[in-house]
C-alpha positions as CSV (number, residue, x, y, z in Angstrom):
1,M,-16.4,-4.2,1.1
2,P,-19.6,-3.6,3.1
3,V,-23.1,-3.9,1.6
4,M,-24.8,-0.6,2.1
5,P,-28.1,-0.5,4.1
6,D,-31.5,1.1,3.4
7,H,-30.8,4.3,5.2
8,W,-27.6,4.9,3.2
9,I,-29.4,4.1,-0.1
10,R,-32.3,6.5,0.9
11,Q,-29.9,9.3,1.7
12,Q,-27.9,8.9,-1.5
13,A,-31.1,8.7,-3.6
14,T,-32.8,11.7,-2.0
15,E,-29.8,14.0,-1.4
16,A,-27.4,13.1,-4.2
17,G,-29.9,11.8,-6.9
18,M,-28.4,8.3,-7.0
19,I,-31.7,6.8,-8.0
20,E,-34.5,8.7,-9.9
21,P,-37.3,8.2,-9.6
22,F,-36.8,6.7,-6.1
23,V,-39.4,4.6,-4.3
24,E,-38.8,4.9,-0.6
25,T,-40.7,1.8,0.5
26,Q,-41.1,-1.6,-1.0
27,K,-44.3,-1.9,-3.0
28,R,-45.6,-5.5,-3.2
29,D,-49.5,-5.5,-3.2
30,G,-50.5,-7.4,-6.3
31,V,-47.2,-6.7,-8.1
32,I,-43.7,-8.1,-8.3
33,S,-42.0,-6.1,-5.6
34,Y,-40.0,-3.0,-6.2
35,G,-38.5,-0.1,-4.2
36,L,-36.1,0.2,-1.3
37,S,-35.4,-3.0,0.7
38,S,-33.1,-3.7,3.7
39,Y,-29.9,-3.9,1.8
40,G,-30.8,-3.1,-1.8
41,Y,-33.1,-1.5,-4.3
42,D,-35.5,-3.4,-6.5
43,A,-35.7,-1.7,-9.8
44,R,-38.7,-1.7,-12.2
45,C,-38.8,-2.9,-15.8
46,A,-39.8,-0.2,-18.4
47,D,-42.5,-0.9,-21.0
48,Q,-40.0,-1.0,-23.9
49,F,-38.7,-4.3,-25.0
50,K,-36.4,-5.7,-27.7
51,I,-37.3,-9.4,-28.3
52,F,-34.7,-11.6,-29.9
53,T,-35.8,-13.2,-33.2
54,N,-33.9,-15.3,-35.7
55,V,-36.1,-14.5,-38.7
56,D,-33.1,-13.5,-40.9
57,S,-30.9,-16.3,-39.6
58,A,-28.4,-13.7,-38.3
59,V,-25.2,-14.6,-36.5
60,V,-24.9,-12.9,-33.1
61,D,-21.6,-11.0,-33.2
62,P,-20.9,-8.7,-30.2
63,K,-18.3,-6.9,-32.4
64,S,-20.7,-6.2,-35.2
65,F,-24.2,-6.5,-33.8
66,N,-27.1,-6.5,-36.2
67,P,-30.1,-4.7,-34.6
68,S,-32.5,-6.5,-37.0
69,S,-32.0,-9.5,-34.6
70,F,-34.7,-7.9,-32.5
71,V,-38.3,-6.8,-32.8
72,D,-39.4,-3.9,-30.7
73,R,-42.5,-4.0,-28.5
74,T,-44.0,-1.5,-26.1
75,G,-46.7,-2.3,-23.6
76,P,-47.6,-3.4,-20.1
77,V,-46.3,-7.0,-20.7
78,C,-43.7,-8.7,-22.9
79,I,-44.0,-12.3,-24.0
80,I,-40.6,-13.9,-24.4
81,P,-40.5,-16.9,-26.7
82,P,-39.3,-20.3,-25.4
83,N,-35.5,-20.5,-25.0
84,S,-35.1,-16.9,-26.1
85,F,-34.4,-13.6,-24.5
86,A,-35.4,-9.9,-24.5
87,L,-33.8,-6.6,-23.5
88,T,-35.5,-3.9,-21.6
89,H,-34.3,-1.1,-19.3
90,T,-35.0,0.2,-15.8
91,I,-37.5,2.9,-15.2
92,E,-34.9,4.3,-12.8
93,Y,-31.9,6.4,-13.7
94,F,-28.8,5.6,-11.6
95,R,-25.8,7.8,-10.6
96,I,-23.2,5.7,-8.9
97,P,-20.8,7.3,-6.4
98,R,-17.1,7.0,-7.0
99,D,-16.5,4.6,-4.1
100,I,-19.4,2.3,-4.9
101,L,-19.7,-0.8,-7.1
102,V,-23.3,-2.1,-7.8
103,I,-24.1,-5.8,-8.3
104,C,-27.5,-6.8,-9.8
105,L,-29.4,-10.0,-9.1
106,G,-32.7,-11.3,-10.5
107,K,-35.9,-11.4,-8.6
108,S,-36.7,-14.8,-7.1
109,T,-40.3,-14.7,-8.4
110,Y,-39.0,-14.7,-12.0
111,A,-36.1,-17.0,-11.2
112,R,-38.4,-19.7,-9.8
113,C,-40.2,-19.6,-13.2
114,G,-37.0,-20.2,-15.2
115,I,-36.6,-16.5,-16.1
116,I,-33.1,-15.3,-15.5
117,V,-32.0,-11.6,-15.4
118,N,-28.5,-10.5,-16.2
119,V,-26.8,-7.1,-15.7
120,T,-23.1,-6.4,-15.6
121,P,-21.9,-4.5,-12.5
122,L,-22.5,-0.8,-12.4
123,E,-19.1,0.7,-12.1
124,P,-18.1,3.7,-9.9
125,E,-19.4,7.0,-11.4
126,W,-21.4,5.3,-14.1
127,E,-24.8,6.8,-14.7
128,G,-27.9,6.0,-16.9
129,Q,-30.8,3.7,-17.2
130,V,-29.7,0.1,-16.9
131,T,-30.1,-2.2,-19.9
132,I,-31.4,-5.6,-18.6
133,E,-31.1,-9.0,-20.4
134,I,-34.0,-11.3,-19.6
135,S,-33.5,-15.0,-20.6
136,N,-36.4,-17.4,-20.8
137,T,-34.8,-20.8,-20.1
138,T,-38.1,-22.7,-20.4
139,P,-39.7,-24.5,-23.3
140,L,-42.8,-22.2,-22.8
141,P,-43.5,-18.6,-23.5
142,A,-42.7,-16.3,-20.5
143,K,-44.5,-13.1,-19.4
144,I,-42.7,-10.1,-18.1
145,Y,-44.5,-7.2,-16.4
146,A,-43.6,-3.6,-17.1
147,G,-43.7,-1.2,-14.2
148,E,-43.0,-4.0,-11.7
149,G,-39.8,-5.3,-10.1
150,I,-37.3,-7.1,-12.4
151,C,-34.0,-7.1,-10.4
152,Q,-32.3,-6.1,-7.2
153,F,-29.3,-3.8,-7.0
154,L,-26.8,-4.2,-4.1
155,F,-24.5,-1.3,-3.3
156,L,-20.9,-2.3,-2.3
157,Q,-18.6,0.3,-0.8
158,G,-14.9,0.1,-1.5
159,A,-12.3,0.7,1.2
160,S,-11.5,3.9,-0.7
161,A,-12.4,5.6,-3.9
162,C,-11.0,4.1,-7.1
163,E,-8.2,5.7,-9.0
164,V,-10.0,5.5,-12.3
165,S,-13.8,5.6,-12.5
166,Y,-16.1,4.8,-15.4
167,A,-16.6,8.5,-16.0
168,D,-12.8,9.0,-16.1
169,K,-12.4,6.5,-18.9
170,A,-15.4,7.9,-20.8
171,G,-17.2,4.6,-20.9
172,K,-19.2,3.8,-24.0
173,Y,-22.5,3.2,-22.1
174,M,-22.3,6.4,-20.0
175,R,-25.6,8.3,-19.6
176,Q,-27.6,5.7,-21.7
177,R,-31.3,6.0,-21.8
178,G,-33.5,3.2,-23.1
179,V,-32.1,-0.1,-24.3
180,S,-28.5,0.1,-25.4
181,L,-27.3,-2.6,-27.8
182,P,-23.7,-3.8,-27.9
183,R,-21.1,-1.2,-28.9
184,M,-17.5,-1.5,-29.9
């Protein structure tokens, strides 16, 4: 399963609309880097955040999720409370080819500050803006910057196209925009 290089990512983004909007070079002057890299694409964090709060002493239940567990914030930065987390989404909209699986890793700049990013794999033929979970593992408030790099996507090509893609099974997170909360 090869990792796809920059020229393949560029071609898929510009000719097939795999990433929109697409930043063809890595931007890094005064910002946490984003854009095309040698073997991946560094996506940007949107300015919409859902910050976890336990004001109502709710129980987190993935089968019956209570949206009141979050407060919504919009702006150029997000402050995540100590030992808590927030959700955001990518600015970019992704359209994954049928023979590709995408793995996401957090940016080292954030990881070295105790801020961990989690995204499940983007399956073949999934499309949408990616919901991103950002955990602040520190005992201090943590700042996240909208419009800057938040994570890196690596594109892995299978030996052949899969029999059943995410689109074929009508996945529940297909074509999502904004932050998508857990669904059953």
